[in-house]
N, C-alpha and C positions, 0 to 999 in steps of 0.2 A: 877866272876861267880855270877849269880842271886841266892841269898840265901833265900829270902823271898819276897812274893808279897801279897798285900792286896788291894781289891777294894770294894767300897761301892756305892750303888745307881747307878749301871751301868747295863743296859739291864735287864736280869732276876735275877740279883744278888743284894740282899739287903746288904750283908756283907759276903765276903769270904776271906780266907787266904790260900795260898799254901806255906807251910814251907818246902823248899828243904833242910834245915839244920836239919830237924827232922828225924834223922836216928837211926835205931835200931842196936843192936849188932848181926847181922846175920853173920854166918861164911861161907856164900856162895854168889856168884855173887858180890864179893867185887869190881870188876872192874867198876861197875856202880856208884860208889861213888868216887869223887875226892875232895881232900882237905876238907873232912867231909861235902860235899854238894852232893846232888843227881844230877847226870849228865845225866841219862837216865830215862825217865818216860812215863807212859801211862795214858791218861785221859779217863775214862770209864763213861758210863751212858746211860740211855735209850734214845730213840728218843725224842727230845724236852726238854731234861734236861739242855741243855746249854753248851755242850762240845765245840762247835764252839765259843761261847761267851767267854770261858776261854782264847782262843788264841787271840781273838780281844781285850780283856781287857789287857793282857800282852803287846800286841803290840800297844796299844794306845799311848805309849810314843814316838813312831817314828813319829807320826803325827805332833808334835810341836817341836821336837828336831832335826829332820833330814830333808834333802831334798831328801831322798830316795823315791822309788816307794811307793805310798799310794793307799788305797782303801777306800776313804772317804764314798762311798755309803754303805759300810758295817757298818758304824757307825751312820746310821739313827736310829731313836727311841733310842736315846742315854741313857736317864735316865730311872730308874726303876719307873714305874707308880704306884707301890704300896705305895711308900713313897712320898705322895703328899706334905708333909711339907718340903721337901728338893729340892732345885733348882740347885744342882750341884752334880757331881760324884767325889769321892775321890779315889786317887791312891797312894800307897806307895810301893816303891821298896827298898830293902836292898841288896847291892852288897858286895862281899868280893873279894878284890884284894890283894893277899898275906896277909900282916898283916894289911892292911887298910880296913876300913869299910865305905862304902858310903851309905847314906840314902837319897833318893829323894822322896818327896811327893808333890802332887799338887791337886788342885780342878779345875774342868772344868764345864762349862755349856753346851758345845757341844764339838765335836772332835777337834776343833781348838781354842777355846777361854778359856784361863786360867784366873782365878780370884785370885788364890793363888798358890805360889810354895815356897818350902824350900829345900835346899840341905845342908846336914851335912857331914862332913868328920871326922871320929873318934869322933863323938858326938859333934863336934864344928859346930855351925851354920855359914856356909860360904856365902850362897846366900839366900836372902829372898825377895819375892815380894808379896804384898797384895794390891789388887786394892782398896778395900773399906777403909782400914786403911791408904792408901797412903804411904806404906812402900816400899822402895827400898834399900836393904842392900847388900854390896859386900865386903867380907873379904877373899881374895884368894891369898894374896901376895906370900905365900910360894909355890904355885902351878903353877905360871905363870912367864913369863919373862917380864921385863920392865913394871911392874905394875904402876910405877910412871907416865908413859905416857898414861895410860888408862883414858878415860873420865869417871869420877865417878859422874859427875853432871847430873844425870839422873832423869827424871820425870816419875811418874806412868803412865801418859797419853801416853808415848811413847810405852807402851807394851800392847795396846789394842788387837793386833792380832799377836804379836810375844812374845815368851817366853823370860824372862830376862836371863834364863840359856842359851838359844840358842844364844841370842845376845852376851853374853860373849864368847861363843864358837867361834863365827865368827869374833870377834874383838880383840882378844888378843892371843898371842903365848903361848901355854901350854907347860909345861915341861913334856917330854914323860915318864920319870920314875915315875911321881907322880900320885896320885890317881885320880885327876880330869881328866887328859888325858885318863887314863884307863877307866873311866866312859863313856866318850864320844865315845871312840873307841868301847866299848861294844855295845852301842846303835846303832852306825853306821853299825855294823856287825850282827845285828839281821835279821833273815829271816823267813817269814811266807809263806807257800805254800798251795794252794788248787787246786786240779785237779778234775773237774767234767765233765759231758758230754757236758756242754755248753762251756767248755774251761778251760785253765790253767790260774790261777791268782797267783800273789805273792805280798808281801809287804816287804819293807826294803831292805837292803844289796846292791842293785843296782838301776839303773834308766832305764826307757824306756822299750819298748816291747822286751821280750826275745823270739826270734824265735828258738824254740827248735831244729828242724831238721837242720835248716840252721847253727845253732851253732855247731852241731855235724859235719856237712860237713866242715865248715870253719876251724875247729880244726883238721881235718883229722882223725876223730874218728869213722868212719862208721864201720870198722871191729871190733873195740873194743865194739861198741854198739851191733853188731851181737853176739859177744861172751858173752856179758852181758845177752842178751836175752836167749841164750842157757843155761847159768848157772841158769837162772830163770825157765827153763823148756820149753822154747819156741824156737823151732828150725826153723829158717827161713833164707833163703839166701838173704842178702841185697846187693843192688848195687846202686852206685851213678850215677845219670844222671843230670849233671850240678848242679842246686841248689835243687834237689829233691832226696829223698831216695825211692827206689822202692823195692818191694818184688818180687823175681824171683822164679817162680814155675818150677817143673821138666820139664814141657812142653816147657820151655823157655819164656813163657809169663811173662811180668813184669807189676805190678800194683802199683800205688802210695801207699806208706805206710799208710797214714792217711785215704785213702778211704776204706781199708778193715781191718785195725787193730782194735782189740776189745778195749773196754773202758779200760780194765786192761792193755793191751799192750801200749796204748797211755800214760797211767800214768807211766809205766816203762820208756818210752822215756823221760818224764819230770824228773823222779827221776835220771835216768842215767846222764842227762845233768847237773843237780844241784850237785848230789853227787860225780860223777866221774870226771867231767872236769871243772865245773864252780866254785864250792866252794873252796875257798882258806883258809879262816879263819873266820868261822861262830861262833859267840859267843853263840847264842841261836837260834835253829831251831824249828819251830812249823809246823807240817804237819797236816792239818785238814782232818779227815776221810781218812787217807792215804790208808786204806785197803778196801775202799768201793766196789771195783770191783775185789778183790783178794780172792782166796781160801787160806786155812791155810798155806800150804807149801810155797806158794809165799809170803804171809805176813811175814812168819818167815825168808825167804831169805832176804827180804828187811830190816827187823829189824837187822839181822846180819851184813849187809853191812853198815847200818847207824851207828850202835853201835860200829863198828870197825874203823870208819872214824875218824882219829885223827885231821882232819881239823874242826871238829864240837865239840865245848866245851860242850854244853848242848843241848839235844834234847828232845822234848815233842811231843807225837803223840796222836791224839784223835781217838777213835775207839768205835764201838758198838759190836765188836766181842768178845765173851767170850773165843774163842779158843786160844787167846793170853795171857790168864791168866794162867801163868805157871812159876814155880820157876826155870825152865831151861832158861827162857827168862829174867825175872826180879825178884826182891825181893818184898816182901809184902809192904815195905815202899816206893817203886817206883810206886805202883799202886794207883791212885787217882780216887775216884768214886763220881760222882755227884748224889744226890737224886732228887726227883721231887719237892723239896722245895727250890732248888737253893743253896744247901749247898754242900761242898766238903770235903772229908776226905781221908786219906790214909788207906789202909787195916789194917796196923799195929796200927792205932789209934782206930779202930772200935771194935776190939775184944781183950779180955784179954788172949785169948788162945795163948799159945806159938806155933808159926808156925815153923815147921821144913822143911828142904829142900825136904823131901820125901812126904810132904803133897800135896794133890790134891786141890790147891786153886781155880781152876775153879769150881770144885764140891762144894766147900765151898761157892763160889759166887752164884752159881745156887740155893743152898739151903738157901740162904738169911742170911748166917753168917755175911755178910758185909752190911746188911741193918742197917739204923740208922734214927733217927728222926731229 
């Protein structure tokens, strides 16, 4: 699981850290904590505070370590323009896999070009690349098979556009039970989703264009989709016509689903496809503005489905809705709030007040109890 994440000089962030291992001793909603790490979280903030950029920062890692679906156009204006003396962005990820701790840090000048990277396993430096200092270091014997056959005579110049860590991933057989394999497996199974009126987009986890309704049809899940919509409070009769899903009215008239479905219902189709039938083993799911077109009861329904899905190890959602700030949904240490200065903190960090389960934390948020400099 991802335990801690730091990014510096990226988009609107000069320096932020999300510490998912910073948990408090709350005696409620204990199911949102796994192995002493936050597994369910909500990213809050006003419009323009950078909620979407949090997801982009966390998912920057897939751009150079995987061949999964990417959205490189989201990574334009890569650096923070306030820090004119810095020409790169710094990222640091700390993962916990059972008793093993993996720390991976790197510097980039854009979404695809690495100038430095280091990978530590249990505090031992195992992989290092530094373009300017001409360093290429690889000490991973205990994590791979047939290391003696691996070409170790590597030049810094070979890694202008490819990560050394990714090169190792693609050119040597990893031992599945070991931390290095678990690290790569985690990265390969990260999934970022955004659904807006202009269309659905995703990063990571898979490849190629995902045709949502066609996928539902191909997997023979049309009736399950109809039931899912009904449980969400949307009662519509769905019928399949070859490669299309139609909505059938009492009159018998049938209309193409996408032609008349609301923005919220279209997002439900996306979430049903990913949550109910496509996701098999997602390590970290980030849904950007997941409730942009939902009212409170529908947002809560989606949260309950997401949070009860055992195929998702960690899930983070960005939202501007204060109605989801509720101890019945999450705990104060699972709410992260961005301020207008590009900083982020947990509710539990901001106030010294002891927060009990019965407290109305939405009211506390509205009355600026969770404001900070």
